[in-house]
C-alpha positions in Angstrom: -23.1 3.5 106.3 -22.6 4.7 102.5 -20.2 7.5 104.0 -18.1 5.0 105.9 -17.8 2.7 102.7 -17.0 5.5 100.5 -14.5 7.2 102.7 -10.8 7.2 101.8 -8.7 5.1 104.3 -5.1 6.5 104.8 -3.1 3.9 106.5 0.2 4.5 107.9 2.0 1.5 106.2 4.7 0.9 109.1 1.9 0.6 111.5 0.2 -1.9 109.5 3.2 -3.8 108.7 4.3 -3.8 112.7 0.5 -4.9 113.5 0.5 -7.8 111.0 3.9 -9.0 111.5 3.5 -9.0 115.4 0.6 -10.8 115.3 1.8 -13.5 112.6 5.0 -14.0 114.7 3.0 -14.5 117.9 0.9 -17.2 116.2 4.1 -18.8 114.7 5.5 -19.0 118.2 2.4 -20.6 119.3 2.0 -23.4 116.7 5.3 -23.9 115.3 9.0 -25.3 116.2 11.8 -23.8 114.4 14.6 -25.1 116.4 15.2 -27.7 119.1 14.6 -25.2 121.8 11.9 -22.8 122.3 14.0 -20.1 123.6 16.0 -20.2 120.5 12.9 -19.8 118.4 11.9 -16.7 120.6 15.4 -14.9 119.7 14.7 -15.5 116.2 11.1 -14.5 116.0 11.0 -11.5 118.4 14.5 -10.1 117.9 16.2 -11.1 114.6 13.1 -11.0 112.1 11.7 -7.6 113.8 15.3 -6.2 113.4 15.5 -7.3 109.9 12.3 -5.6 109.1 13.3 -2.5 110.8 16.5 -2.4 108.8 15.6 -3.7 105.4 11.9 -2.8 104.9 11.7 0.2 107.0 15.2 1.4 106.4 15.5 2.8 109.8 18.0 2.6 112.7 17.0 0.1 115.3 18.0 2.8 118.0 14.7 4.6 117.1 12.9 1.6 118.4 14.6 1.4 121.7 17.5 -0.7 120.7 20.3 1.1 122.5 21.0 1.6 126.4 19.0 5.0 126.3 19.2 6.8 129.6 21.2 4.2 131.2 21.5 6.0 134.6 17.6 6.3 134.8 17.5 2.7 133.5 19.9 1.4 136.3 17.9 3.1 139.1 14.2 1.7 137.6 16.0 -1.7 137.4 17.1 -1.5 140.9 13.7 -0.3 142.0 12.0 -2.9 140.2 14.1 -6.1 141.7 13.8 -4.5 145.3 9.8 -4.3 144.7 9.0 -7.6 143.0 11.6 -9.6 145.0 9.4 -10.0 148.2 6.0 -10.3 146.0 7.4 -13.0 143.9 8.8 -14.9 147.0 5.3 -14.8 148.9 3.3 -15.9 145.6 5.9 -18.3 144.4 5.7 -20.4 147.7 2.3 -20.2 147.9 0.7 -21.0 144.6 0.6 -24.5 143.7 -0.1 -23.9 140.1 3.2 -21.8 140.1 5.1 -24.7 141.3 3.7 -27.2 138.8 4.2 -25.0 136.0 7.6 -23.6 136.8 9.4 -26.4 138.5 10.6 -28.2 135.5 12.2 -24.8 134.3 14.8 -24.8 136.7 17.4 -26.5 134.7 19.3 -24.0 132.5 18.8 -20.8 134.6 19.5 -18.0 134.1 20.5 -18.2 130.3 17.1 -20.1 129.3 15.0 -17.2 130.7 17.7 -14.7 129.1 17.3 -16.1 125.8 13.4 -16.4 126.4 13.2 -12.8 127.1 15.8 -10.8 125.2 13.5 -11.1 121.9 10.2 -10.9 123.8 11.1 -7.7 125.6 12.5 -6.0 122.2 9.4 -7.3 120.5 6.9 -5.6 122.8 8.8 -2.8 124.6 11.0 -1.9 121.5 9.4 -2.7 118.1 5.7 -2.5 118.7 5.8 0.3 121.6 7.9 2.7 119.6 6.3 2.0 116.3 2.9 2.7 117.8 4.0 5.6 119.9 4.8 7.5 116.4 1.1 7.4 115.7 -0.6 7.0 119.1 1.8 8.9 121.7 1.7 7.4 125.0 -1.4 5.5 124.1 1.2 3.2 123.0 1.9 2.0 126.5 -1.7 0.3 126.9 -1.6 -0.8 123.2 1.5 -3.0 123.6 0.3 -4.2 127.1 -2.6 -5.9 125.4 -0.9 -8.5 123.1 1.7 -8.8 125.8 -1.3 -10.1 128.3 -3.0 -12.2 125.9 0.5 -14.1 125.1 0.6 -15.3 128.6 -2.7 -17.2 128.4 -2.1 -20.7 129.6 0.3 -19.7 132.5 -0.9 -19.6 136.0 -4.0 -17.4 136.7 -2.5 -15.3 139.2 0.2 -14.2 136.8 -1.9 -13.8 133.7 -4.2 -11.6 135.4 -1.2 -9.2 136.5 0.2 -8.9 132.9 -1.8 -6.0 131.7 -0.4 -4.0 134.4 3.1 -5.5 134.5 3.0 -4.8 130.6 2.2 -1.3 131.0 4.9 -1.0 133.8 7.5 -2.5 131.5 6.5 0.0 128.5 6.7 2.9 130.8 10.1 2.2 131.8 11.1 1.6 128.2 9.3 5.0 127.2 11.2 6.7 130.0 14.5 5.5 129.3 14.2 5.1 125.4 15.3 1.5 125.8 14.0 -1.9 125.9 17.0 -2.9 127.8 15.9 -1.9 131.2 12.5 -3.6 131.4 14.2 -6.6 130.0 16.4 -6.9 132.9 13.6 -6.4 135.3 11.6 -9.0 133.5 14.6 -11.4 133.6 15.0 -11.0 137.1 11.3 -11.5 137.7 11.2 -14.7 135.2 14.3 -16.2 136.9 13.2 -15.7 140.4 9.7 -17.2 139.9 11.3 -20.2 138.5 13.7 -20.5 141.6 11.0 -19.8 144.1 8.4 -22.0 142.7 10.7 -24.9 142.4 11.6 -24.4 145.9 15.2 -23.8 145.4 15.3 -21.1 148.0 
């Protein structure tokens, strides 16, 4: 115990900043309302503020955090595969789960732009800012590290969806890792979120 108390702690200040700011931004999103619409709040909290921190505080190029097209050919391939794989799964689960219908039916109005605005910042936050910041320190372990807060942020949604998010978060992170861009997991997630609403609401 004495050794631990006397040990010098050398923290990577950028890892500390990303950890603290990301935690606080998730909490603010949960408890505060900045604008009239929640999806605009998330653009501000998860896209604008992290970008400002990267540019002003870190003095870095957002490209280093996946804010680019990256390997766009590989990204297009993964996006197409993700849509093809997830479409039948969503169709089956969305039509058969009453909790999904109850939760998502009110969200049908405004598609697909509501899900676009809701997720563009969300994906940069997890698959850009957190993933690539942690990857510098922890390598590919960052794929699981970013998936944990992503999964916890889903608590309150239908159980079947929440239970899948630790794995879904990892897969989204892997796509971003491989393509060096948050854009491609965003496109896959955007399709999934929009299609879930459409199916759960009984629109198809």
